[in-house]
N, C-alpha and C positions, 0 to 999 in steps of 0.2 A: 096787823099786819106791818112789816117792818122791826118788829122786836127781836131779839136774840131768840128767843123761844121760836118765833116765826120762822127765822132763817135756818135755826137747827132742824125744825120738823121738815121743811121744804128740801134740805140736803139731804135728809135720811131717805125722803120719799122719792128724791129725782136721783139720788145715786146710783142706783142699779140700772135706772133706762140711760144714764149718762154712760156708765161702764159698757153696757150692751152696745150702744151706737160707737164708742171708742175702739171696742173689739171686733165689730161687725158681725157679732152673734150674739144671741141671748147667754147669759150665764148659766152654767150646767147645775144640776140639783147635787150640790156638793155643801152639806152641813158644815157652816152656818150659812153660806150663802146659799140662795135660792133663785130661780128664774123670776122674773118681774111679772110674766103672765102667769095666770092660772092654766089656760090652755094654750101651749106653745105651737103647735101644730097648725098647718094651713088645712084648708077643707080637704085638698087631696090626699095630703099626708094622713089626715085624721081617718079619712075614708079607707085607706091602706092599712094602717094600724088595726081598724077594727075587722076590716075583711080577712086580712092575712093571719092575725092573732088572736083575735077574740070570738068572731061568731061563726066562722066556717068550721072546717075539717084540720085546717092547718094552725101550728102553734110554734111559737120560739119556746124552747125549753131550755134549761140550764141542768147540767147534770156535775157530780161530784168526779174527779178522774176514777175513780174505781169503777163508777156506774158507766162512764165514757169507756172502759175498756171491754166493755161487755158488749154483745149485740143488742141494740135498744130495741130493735122489733120486738113487739110484745110487752115492753116495760111499761110499768104503772105509770101514767102523769097525774102528779099531784098538783091542783089547782090552788090557787090563791085563796085558801081559805074553805072553801067550798066541800072539801073534802073531809072525812071524819079524822084523818090523819093529822089535820093542822094542828100543832100545838101538842099532839098526843106524845106521850112518852114511848110509847112501844112503834119501832119502825115498821112501815109495811113490808111483808114478805118479799126478800129479794131487793135488788135494787129498784130506785126509781129516779124519775127525771121530774122537775119541777116547772110548772108554766111560768114563763118571765113576766107575765101582767101582773102589776102591782107589788112585784120585786125588783124588777129592772127598768120596765117600761110601763106606760099607759098614758092615758090622756092627760093626766095633770103630774106624771112622774119622768124624769130624765137623769141619767147620770153622765158625766164627762162627756159634754157637749157632743153628744148624739143627736142635735135638733136637726141636724140634715140627714138623720141616718134613713128616713123614710122618703128620701127624694130619691126619684129615679135616676139612671146613670144619663146624663146630659144628652149624648146621641138619641138614645131612647125615647127619652122625655119629649122631643120635638114630635116624633112619630104616635106615640102613645096619647100625651095630653095636648098637643098642639093641632092634631089632626092631620099634621102632612102625611102620614102614611096612609095608604089605601084600607078602607074599611075591613075587606077580607083577612087582612095581615093582622088587623089591630089585637085581636084576641091573643094570637099566639107572639106577636111582639110584646105586648103587655106581660104576657106569661115570663118570656125568657128577660126582661129588663126587670122584673120584681123579682127573679130568682137571682138576677147580678146583684140586686140591691139589697137582697138579705145575705148573701155569701160575703158582703163588703160590711154589714151590720155586725153579722156573727163574728168576723175577724177584730172588727173594732171592740165588741163587747167581751170577747175572751182577753183581750187585752186588760182592759179595765178590771174583769173579774180577777187575772191574775195580779196585777197590781194592788188593787185594794183590799181584796180578800176579805171583804165585808158580808157577803151572802153566805151565810151558812146553813146547812141542811141541820135542823133541829134534832133528829132522830141519831145521827151520827156524830154530829159537831164538826164536821169536814166542811171545808169551802166548796162553793160551787164555781168551779173552774172551766166548764166545758160550755158551748152553746151551740144548739142544734135547730133547724126548720125541719118540722116534721108534720107527716100526715096524721091525723089520728083515726083510730078505728069508727066504725059507726057509732058506738057508744060515747065516743070522746073520753074514753079512759085508760086507752093503751097507744103506744106508737104502733102505726101500720106501716110505715115507712120513713126514712131519713131522706127527705129532698135536697138538704144542703148541711154542710159543715165548715168549720173556719180553716180547713187545709186547703 
């Protein structure tokens, strides 16, 4: 304790936390920097991520510009490695969209200071999370607040995709530039409805 090596180790260990405190937010997932915490989401945020983008029939998907010019209803959704097309040389027939989980978002993945992306709008959060709204209106208020939250997330995510151009569709080598919040079909393999876009 107190040696030059000890002080160096302490500085390396504490610098990310000090930067996060000084900035008032966690570091973004932007190599070579990475967030201090493995799980950067609060319980409410993690629940929203799981429910809205992982476990239910809704997903946050990414698309190339060419795929986005088509009607997305009926378009195949390629999940994060779970489909046979992951890493395959042959593209699936027609255009596809890509599940954002483990590509742009996830429990342990975060890009471009989106740490607040799964926060509800401030006015809605008081009613939904704070319990101030009447119980009969909670479900409708929550759904509206979450849709607004997703629209803000889509705009921010598309700006990051356009600026960084680091997520590429393997089969076409084209960048993923568009983001959508969609409802999947019963088999969770195709887009049934586009719920929100960044426009």
